[in-house]
C-alpha positions in Angstrom: 25.4 83.4 165.8 25.6 80.2 163.6 24.7 82.4 160.6 27.6 84.7 161.3 29.9 81.7 161.6 28.6 80.4 158.2 29.1 83.8 156.6 32.7 84.0 157.9 33.4 80.5 156.6 31.7 81.3 153.3 33.7 84.5 153.0 37.0 82.8 153.7 36.2 80.2 151.1 35.6 82.8 148.5 38.9 84.4 149.2 40.6 81.1 148.6 39.1 80.4 145.2 38.9 84.0 143.8 41.6 84.5 141.2 43.6 87.8 141.6 42.8 90.7 139.4 45.5 92.1 137.1 46.0 95.4 135.2 48.0 95.0 132.0 49.9 98.0 130.6 50.9 97.4 127.0 53.5 99.4 125.0 52.1 99.4 121.4 48.6 98.5 120.3 47.3 95.2 121.8 43.8 93.8 122.2 42.4 92.3 125.4 43.1 88.7 124.4 46.7 89.3 123.6 47.2 91.3 126.8 45.6 88.6 128.9 47.8 85.9 127.2 50.9 87.9 128.2 49.5 88.4 131.8 49.0 84.7 132.3 52.6 84.0 131.2 53.8 86.4 134.0 51.2 85.5 136.6 49.5 82.1 135.7 47.0 82.6 138.6 45.4 85.8 137.3 41.7 86.0 136.6 40.0 89.2 135.5 42.3 91.6 133.6 42.1 95.3 132.7 44.2 96.6 129.8 45.7 100.0 129.1 47.7 100.3 125.9 49.9 103.3 125.1 49.5 104.3 121.5 49.3 107.5 119.5 45.7 106.9 118.4 42.7 108.8 119.9 41.9 107.5 123.5 38.7 105.5 123.6 37.1 102.7 125.5 37.1 99.7 123.0 34.5 97.0 122.8 36.8 94.5 124.5 37.5 96.7 127.5 40.9 97.9 126.4 41.6 101.6 127.1 43.9 103.3 124.7 46.0 105.9 126.4 47.1 108.4 123.8 50.7 109.2 124.0 54.2 108.4 122.8 56.6 106.2 124.8 59.4 108.8 124.1 57.5 111.4 126.2 58.4 111.1 129.8 55.5 113.4 130.8 52.9 111.2 129.1 54.3 108.0 130.7 54.3 109.6 134.2 50.7 110.6 133.8 49.8 107.1 132.6 51.6 105.5 135.6 49.9 107.8 138.1 46.5 107.0 136.5 47.0 103.2 136.5 48.3 103.3 140.1 45.2 105.2 141.3 43.0 102.7 139.4 44.9 99.7 140.9 44.4 101.0 144.4 40.7 101.9 143.9 39.8 98.4 142.5 42.0 96.4 144.9 44.0 95.0 142.0 46.9 92.8 143.2 48.8 92.3 139.9 50.3 94.8 137.4 51.9 93.6 134.3 54.0 95.7 131.9 54.1 94.2 128.3 56.5 95.3 125.6 56.1 92.8 122.7 55.7 95.1 119.7 58.2 97.9 120.2 61.9 97.7 119.8 64.5 100.4 120.3 63.9 102.8 123.1 60.4 101.3 123.6 62.2 98.5 125.5 64.0 101.1 127.7 60.8 102.9 128.5 59.0 99.7 129.4 61.9 98.9 131.8 61.6 102.4 133.4 57.8 101.9 133.7 58.3 98.5 135.4 60.6 100.3 137.9 58.1 103.1 138.3 55.2 100.7 139.2 57.4 98.8 141.6 58.5 102.0 143.3 55.0 103.6 143.5 52.8 100.6 144.5 52.7 99.0 147.9 54.2 95.7 148.8 50.9 93.8 148.5 50.7 94.5 144.7 53.0 92.3 142.6 54.5 93.8 139.5 55.7 91.8 136.5 57.0 92.5 133.0 57.0 90.6 129.7 59.7 91.7 127.3 60.0 90.3 123.8 63.3 90.8 122.0 63.2 93.6 119.4 65.5 95.6 117.2 68.1 97.8 118.8 68.3 101.6 118.0 69.8 102.3 114.6 73.6 102.4 114.4 74.1 105.8 112.7 71.9 107.7 115.1 73.3 106.4 118.4 77.0 106.1 117.5 77.1 109.6 115.9 76.2 111.2 119.3 77.9 108.5 121.4 74.6 108.0 123.3 74.1 106.2 126.6 70.7 104.5 127.0 69.2 104.9 130.5 67.3 102.0 132.1 67.3 103.7 135.5 69.2 101.0 137.5 71.6 100.1 134.6 72.8 101.9 131.5 73.9 100.7 128.1 76.5 102.6 126.0 75.8 102.7 122.2 79.2 101.4 121.3 78.4 98.2 123.2 75.6 97.5 120.7 77.8 98.2 117.7 81.4 97.4 118.7 84.2 98.1 116.2 85.9 95.4 114.2 88.9 95.5 116.6 86.8 95.1 119.7 85.0 92.0 118.4 88.1 90.4 117.0 88.0 86.6 117.6 84.2 86.5 117.6 82.3 84.6 114.9 80.8 86.6 112.1 77.2 87.5 112.8 74.7 89.8 111.2 75.3 93.2 112.8 71.6 94.0 113.5 71.1 90.5 115.0 74.1 91.0 117.3 72.9 94.4 118.4 69.4 93.1 119.0 70.7 90.3 121.3 73.0 92.7 123.2 70.1 95.2 123.6 67.9 92.5 125.1 70.7 91.3 127.3 71.4 94.7 128.7 67.8 95.3 129.6 67.6 91.9 131.2 70.5 93.0 133.4 68.6 96.0 134.5 65.4 94.1 135.2 67.3 91.5 137.2 68.3 94.2 139.7 64.6 95.1 140.3 62.9 91.7 140.0 62.9 88.8 142.5 62.5 86.2 139.7 63.6 86.4 136.1 63.1 83.8 133.3 64.9 84.7 130.0 65.4 82.4 127.0 67.1 85.0 124.9 63.9 86.0 123.0 61.3 86.5 125.7 61.9 87.7 129.3 59.4 87.2 132.1 60.1 88.8 135.5 58.2 89.4 138.7 58.9 91.7 141.7 57.3 91.6 145.1 59.4 93.9 147.2 59.0 97.6 146.8 61.9 99.4 144.9 63.6 102.3 146.8 65.1 104.7 144.3 66.2 108.3 144.3 64.0 110.4 142.1 61.4 109.5 139.5 62.2 106.3 137.6 60.6 107.8 134.4 63.7 109.6 133.2 65.3 110.6 129.9 65.8 107.7 127.6 69.2 108.7 126.4 72.1 110.8 127.6 74.4 112.7 125.2 78.1 112.8 125.8 77.9 116.3 127.4 75.2 114.9 129.8 77.3 111.9 130.6 80.2 114.1 131.5 78.0 116.3 133.6 76.5 113.3 135.3 79.9 112.0 136.4 81.0 115.6 137.4 77.8 116.0 139.6 78.6 112.7 141.3 82.1 113.8 142.1 81.0 117.2 143.4 78.5 115.4 145.7 81.3 113.2 147.0 83.5 116.2 147.7 80.6 117.9 149.5 80.2 114.9 151.8 83.9 115.1 152.7 83.7 118.7 153.6 85.5 121.8 152.1 87.8 122.7 155.0 91.5 121.8 154.5 94.5 122.2 156.8 97.8 123.0 155.0 101.3 122.7 156.3 102.2 124.8 159.4 98.5 124.7 160.5 97.3 127.1 157.8 93.5 126.6 157.2 92.0 126.8 153.7 88.7 126.0 152.1 87.8 124.4 148.8 85.5 126.4 146.6 83.7 125.3 143.4 85.0 127.1 140.4 84.5 127.4 136.6 86.6 127.0 133.5 86.7 130.7 133.0 88.4 131.2 136.3 91.6 129.6 134.8 92.1 132.9 132.9 90.3 135.5 135.0 91.9 134.2 138.2 95.4 134.7 136.8 96.4 131.0 136.8 97.0 130.8 133.1 99.8 133.3 133.4 101.8 130.7 135.4 101.1 127.7 133.2 102.3 126.6 129.8 98.7 126.0 128.6 96.9 129.3 128.5 93.6 128.0 127.1 90.8 127.4 129.6 89.9 123.7 130.3 87.0 122.0 128.6 83.5 122.3 129.9 81.5 119.6 131.8 84.3 118.8 134.1 85.0 119.4 137.8 86.7 122.7 138.9 87.9 123.7 142.3 89.9 126.5 143.8 91.6 126.6 147.2 91.4 129.9 149.1 92.9 130.8 152.5 90.3 131.0 155.3 91.7 134.1 156.9 92.3 136.3 153.9 90.0 134.7 151.2 92.9 134.7 148.7 92.7 132.0 146.1 96.0 130.1 146.0 95.4 127.1 143.6 93.2 125.8 140.9 92.4 122.2 139.6 90.3 121.0 136.7 89.5 117.4 136.0 87.3 115.4 133.6 86.4 111.8 132.7 87.9 110.1 129.7 86.7 107.2 127.6 89.3 104.7 126.3 89.3 102.3 123.4 86.7 99.5 123.5 89.5 96.9 123.9 90.7 98.5 127.1 88.5 96.4 129.4 91.5 94.2 130.4 93.5 97.3 131.3 90.7 98.7 133.5 88.9 95.6 135.0 87.1 97.8 137.6 85.2 99.9 135.0 81.5 100.1 135.3 79.4 98.5 132.5 77.0 101.5 132.8 79.4 104.0 131.3 82.0 104.5 128.5 84.4 106.2 130.8 87.4 104.3 132.1 89.7 106.9 133.5 89.9 110.6 134.5 92.6 113.1 133.9 93.8 116.3 135.5 93.3 118.9 132.8 94.8 121.9 134.7 96.6 122.2 138.0 98.3 125.4 139.1 99.5 126.7 142.5 100.5 130.3 142.6 104.3 130.7 143.0 104.2 132.5 146.4 102.2 129.6 147.9 104.1 126.6 146.6 105.5 124.1 149.0 102.7 124.6 151.5 100.7 121.5 150.5 98.2 123.2 148.2 98.7 120.7 145.4 98.1 117.8 147.7 94.9 119.3 149.1 93.5 119.9 145.6 94.3 116.5 144.4 93.2 114.5 147.4 89.7 115.7 147.7 88.8 115.6 144.0 90.7 112.5 142.9 89.2 110.5 145.7 85.8 111.4 144.3 86.7 109.9 140.9 88.3 106.8 142.5 85.0 106.3 144.4 83.2 105.9 141.0 85.8 103.6 139.5 87.8 106.1 137.5 91.5 106.2 138.2 93.1 109.6 137.7 96.2 110.3 135.7 98.1 113.6 135.4 100.5 114.4 132.6 103.0 117.3 132.6 105.3 118.6 129.9 107.5 120.7 132.2 110.6 119.1 133.5 110.6 121.5 136.5 107.2 120.1 137.5 108.4 116.5 137.2 110.6 116.9 140.2 107.7 118.2 142.3 105.5 115.3 141.2 108.2 112.7 142.0 108.4 114.0 145.6 104.6 113.9 146.0 103.4 110.8 148.0 100.0 110.9 146.2 101.4 110.4 142.7 103.2 107.4 141.1 105.3 107.7 138.0 104.3 105.5 135.0 106.2 106.4 131.9 107.5 109.2 129.6 105.3 109.7 126.6 107.3 111.1 123.7 105.2 111.8 120.6 108.3 112.2 118.4 109.5 108.7 119.1 108.7 105.6 117.0 106.8 107.7 114.5 104.1 108.7 117.0 102.6 112.1 116.4 100.2 114.0 118.6 97.5 115.9 116.7 94.9 118.3 117.9 92.2 117.2 115.6 93.2 118.1 112.0 94.9 121.4 113.1 98.6 121.8 112.2 100.6 124.5 113.8 103.8 126.1 112.5 105.8 128.2 115.1 108.0 131.0 113.7 110.1 133.5 115.6 108.7 137.0 116.0 110.1 139.7 113.8 109.5 143.5 113.4 110.8 143.6 109.9 108.7 143.0 106.8 110.2 139.9 105.3 108.3 140.1 102.0 109.3 143.4 100.6 110.7 143.9 97.1 114.4 143.4 96.8 115.8 146.5 95.1 119.1 144.8 94.2 117.3 142.1 92.1 117.5 143.1 88.4 115.6 140.1 87.0 112.6 140.8 84.8 109.7 139.0 86.5 107.0 140.8 84.4 107.9 139.4 81.0 107.1 136.0 79.7 110.7 134.9 79.5 109.9 131.5 81.2 107.6 130.6 78.3 110.1 131.3 75.5 111.4 128.1 73.9 114.3 127.6 71.6 113.5 125.9 68.3 115.5 122.7 68.1 115.6 119.8 65.7 116.4 116.2 66.7 118.0 113.6 64.6 117.5 110.0 65.7 120.6 107.9 65.1 119.9 105.1 67.5 116.1 104.3 67.8 116.5 102.0 70.8 118.6 104.5 72.8 116.2 107.4 72.0 113.2 105.3 72.9 114.7 104.2 76.2 115.8 107.8 77.0 112.2 109.1 76.4 110.8 106.3 78.5 113.2 106.9 81.4 112.3 110.6 81.4 108.5 110.1 81.4 106.5 111.3 84.4 102.8 111.8 84.9 103.4 115.5 84.0 105.5 114.9 80.9 103.7 111.8 79.5 102.3 113.5 76.4 105.8 114.8 75.4 107.4 111.5 76.2 104.9 109.7 74.0 105.7 112.0 71.1 109.4 111.4 71.6 109.0 107.6 71.7 106.9 107.6 68.5 109.5 109.8 66.8 112.2 107.3 67.9 110.5 104.3 66.3 109.6 105.9 63.0 110.6 103.5 60.2 111.1 100.5 62.7 109.3 97.3 61.7 110.2 94.9 64.6 109.0 96.1 68.0 109.9 93.1 70.3 112.6 95.0 72.2 110.4 98.1 72.6 107.5 96.1 74.0 109.7 94.1 76.3 111.3 97.4 77.6 107.9 98.9 78.4 106.6 95.8 80.2 109.7 95.3 82.2 109.7 99.0 83.4 105.9 99.1 84.2 106.0 95.8 86.1 108.8 97.1 88.4 107.1 100.5 89.0 103.6 99.5 90.1 102.7 103.0 91.3 103.2 104.4 87.8 101.1 101.7 86.1 98.5 104.3 84.9 101.1 106.4 83.2 102.7 103.4 81.4 99.3 102.2 80.3 98.6 105.6 78.7 102.0 105.4 76.9 101.3 101.9 75.7 97.9 102.8 74.4 99.6 105.2 71.9 102.1 102.6 70.7 101.5 100.6 67.5 102.5 97.4 69.2 100.1 97.6 72.2 98.7 94.1 71.4 102.2 92.7 71.9 102.5 94.5 75.2 99.3 92.9 76.5 100.4 89.4 75.5 103.7 89.9 77.3 102.0 91.2 80.5 99.7 88.1 80.6 102.8 85.9 80.1 104.5 87.7 83.1 101.4 86.8 85.2 102.5 83.1 85.0 105.6 84.0 87.0 106.1 82.6 90.5 107.5 85.9 92.0 104.7 87.6 94.1 106.1 91.1 93.5 106.3 90.6 89.7 102.7 89.2 89.6 101.4 92.1 91.6 103.1 94.6 89.3 101.9 92.8 86.1 98.3 92.7 87.4 98.3 96.4 88.2 99.6 97.2 84.7 97.1 94.9 83.0 94.3 96.5 85.0 95.3 99.9 83.8 95.7 98.7 80.2 92.1 97.4 80.3 91.0 100.7 81.9 92.4 102.8 79.0 91.2 100.3 76.4 94.6 98.9 75.4 93.6 95.4 76.6 90.4 93.6 75.8 88.0 92.4 78.5 88.8 88.8 77.8 92.5 89.5 78.3 91.8 91.3 81.6 89.5 88.6 83.0 91.8 85.8 82.1 94.8 87.5 83.7 93.1 88.7 86.9 90.4 86.1 87.7 92.1 82.8 87.3 90.3 79.6 88.1 91.5 77.4 91.0 93.9 80.1 92.4 92.2 80.6 95.8 95.3 78.9 97.4 97.6 81.6 95.8 96.9 84.4 98.2 98.7 87.0 96.0 96.4 86.3 93.1 93.4 86.4 95.5 94.5 89.8 96.7 94.8 91.0 93.1 91.2 89.8 92.4 89.8 91.5 95.5 91.5 94.8 94.6 90.0 94.6 91.1 86.5 94.0 92.6 86.9 97.0 94.9 87.8 99.2 91.9 85.4 97.8 89.2 82.8 95.8 91.2 79.9 97.6 89.6 81.2 96.5 86.1 82.3 93.0 87.1 79.2 92.1 89.2 77.7 89.7 86.5 81.0 88.3 85.1 81.3 84.6 85.6 85.0 84.4 86.5 84.6 87.0 89.3 81.8 85.1 91.1 84.1 82.7 92.9 86.0 85.6 94.4 82.8 87.4 95.4 81.8 84.2 97.3 85.2 84.0 98.9 84.5 87.4 100.5 81.4 86.2 102.3 81.7 85.1 106.0 82.0 81.4 105.0 84.6 82.2 102.4 86.6 84.3 104.8 86.6 81.4 107.3 87.8 79.1 104.6 90.6 81.6 103.7 91.6 81.9 107.3 91.7 78.1 107.7 94.1 77.9 104.7 96.5 80.3 106.4 95.6 83.6 104.8 97.1 86.7 106.4 94.9 89.1 108.5 95.4 91.8 105.8 93.7 89.6 103.2 90.8 88.8 105.5 90.4 92.5 106.2 90.4 93.2 102.4 87.8 90.4 102.0 85.5 92.1 104.6 85.8 95.4 102.6 84.9 93.7 99.4 81.9 92.0 101.0 80.7 95.3 102.5 81.0 96.9 99.1 79.0 94.1 97.4 76.3 94.2 100.1 75.9 97.9 99.6 75.1 97.4 96.0 78.5 98.5 94.8 77.9 102.0 96.1 81.1 104.0 95.9 79.6 106.4 98.5 79.6 103.6 101.1 83.2 102.6 100.4 85.7 103.3 103.2 88.9 104.8 101.9 92.1 104.6 103.9 95.0 107.1 103.6 95.3 110.1 101.4 94.9 110.0 97.7 98.4 109.7 96.1 99.5 112.6 93.9 100.1 111.3 90.4 101.0 114.6 88.7 102.2 118.0 89.6 98.7 119.4 89.4 97.5 116.7 91.9 100.4 117.5 94.2 99.4 121.2 94.1 95.7 120.3 94.9 96.8 118.0 97.8 99.1 120.7 99.2 96.4 123.3 98.9 93.9 121.1 100.8 96.5 120.4 103.5 97.3 124.1 104.0 93.6 124.8 104.8 94.2 123.4 108.3 97.6 125.2 108.8 97.9 127.8 111.5 101.0 130.0 111.9 102.0 131.2 115.3 104.8 133.7 116.1 106.5 133.0 119.4 110.0 133.5 120.9 109.5 131.2 123.9 112.1 128.7 122.9 112.1 125.1 121.7 110.0 123.8 124.6 107.3 126.4 124.1 107.3 125.8 120.4 106.8 122.0 120.9 103.9 122.7 123.2 102.2 125.0 120.6 102.7 122.3 118.0 101.2 119.6 120.2 104.4 117.6 120.1 105.6 118.1 123.7 107.1 115.2 125.7 104.9 114.2 128.6 105.6 112.5 132.0 102.6 110.5 133.1 101.7 110.0 136.7 98.7 108.3 138.4 97.0 109.3 141.6 97.6 106.7 144.3 96.2 108.5 147.4 93.2 106.0 147.6 92.3 102.7 146.0 90.0 102.6 143.0 86.6 101.2 143.9 85.5 98.6 141.4 82.1 98.9 139.7 82.4 95.8 137.6 79.7 93.1 137.9 82.2 90.7 139.5 85.8 90.3 140.7 87.8 92.2 143.3 86.1 95.3 144.8 89.2 97.6 144.9 92.4 98.1 142.8 95.5 100.2 143.1 98.1 101.3 140.6 101.5 99.5 140.6 104.0 100.8 138.1 106.2 97.7 138.2 103.3 95.3 137.5 102.5 94.7 133.8 98.8 94.9 134.6 99.3 98.4 136.1 96.2 98.0 138.3 96.2 95.1 140.7 93.5 94.0 143.3 93.9 95.3 146.8 
């Protein structure tokens, strides 16, 4: 009996001093020593450790006891198999600690490690503590994730790609920072947000995150999921959630006068096949990946109404307009794409039944629903509806606003049965001969050289420049003093900056082009900003065609100590954008290249430079950083037509996207077909919008009179 008591005491003592055993799962190749070091950072009390590392190399038992699990972290199937095998080993060996380590992988490796942490905490019993060690790594590449507008899936939280790489407008007011560094910090912060939902204790210094979880995680489905969701999958995800909400509310509806009806899930194709498009001004079916319902009468089974809705993403700067939006999605609102009640059933409450059930589903997920109509007859019906609140009239023809459907342009013409392009029998003109090419032989006698020179200069255009040059040279034959002629060209060119290239070509053919260059440089000493800009453009074109020397060009464009004169700084920046590859090693240009860097832009801003100049400096800096690659330059606006041939090419390119439609539906229908219809915007107010933001009020409602539009309930 005393021996049994000693054994019990001895056993209890062993349990007190025995260090817990840990199993370490590493993403990326790691040896036993490195894995143990990370495990002790998460659980300082661990003793013996077993290591499994997920790599693409051949599986083998290494000399230090590390097992290499062959697989790729991007394969959900391989990760599930690894988690199942490790869980079985943990339970077999009575291991009490599991540590997930991700110190060598960036990108989606971080997301998969977070999913694995959630998978272990969901699969293992409460007696097994699960931890994670996450070292900050690189974010996914900008081009790949923004092109597809991806959403990265960390199971309990999600990260939109545009949060990693916000636009210049969205990050206005923030300090300049390396884009990759900013994305890396945001990537780490978003995964820390997801881990904090799972873990009981989190320690994060911005570079390394250590977290531990004791309580078992209850989650629907398998935590090892797809790493990213495309835009179509994001839309389908929201639509599935809304449909599930509608299903919980039930499909039975009671209309006015006690008529019973039933909601029925529908498809985009039913808009046309069900006959609804014939009663609507938009005949095309709604976009896919939305929510579609029809309402049919219970007794007869006749479909009487149709509604289609979909989620929308707003501009990145719209967070203040929609303070209830979830950080796990890019969607901020939803819209009614199609709504139609068959004429014989209008006034019975069909519209209200369709809107209430589906819109409440979007409101439950933090997406307020708007509806826009271009039919004045429908506006009266919406104004009487207690579920809708009017916001504003959206007129695309006002204030220069134009609504475009992509790059498509539509011209609406009236229908006609007659062939408008037949030959006119009453026209006796001879179109087959070359009468337009016949020219009369004329001789010109110059009596006043100055007047003839000015007349030729005034008639010059990019198309007639060669002929104008010949006329100007003919006018000055026998003239020995050219001061008046040089002054005339300079004065005209400086005032017409858009034609600087043409005047430079004319000047290059003149015998007094050196005098023209000297006069242009003298004009650059002027105090008038408009004159300086015109002279700089003319001098640049003179240098481009070889009429001005490089020394004259550099002395006129890149002037020392002129960083306080913003018009001259803008001139220098524009020259760098055009000829940066040629001017990269020129000494006078280096000061302006430095002014485009982040420190230089802050200096310019402190001196009072306009936002337009700071924006131009950013463009120059990006151009310099890309190695003066023209392919990486961003170009804004269409290329201006400088000659008749250019105008023809531009028109030919524009007509490629032109579509001609023949319709006799009147002015309103024509405006609809052109995409320029006036719209009345309403918001659904049948229920409050539930907030999915991380903090703040939990519900909002639309108030048209309030400048915030959405106010807390």
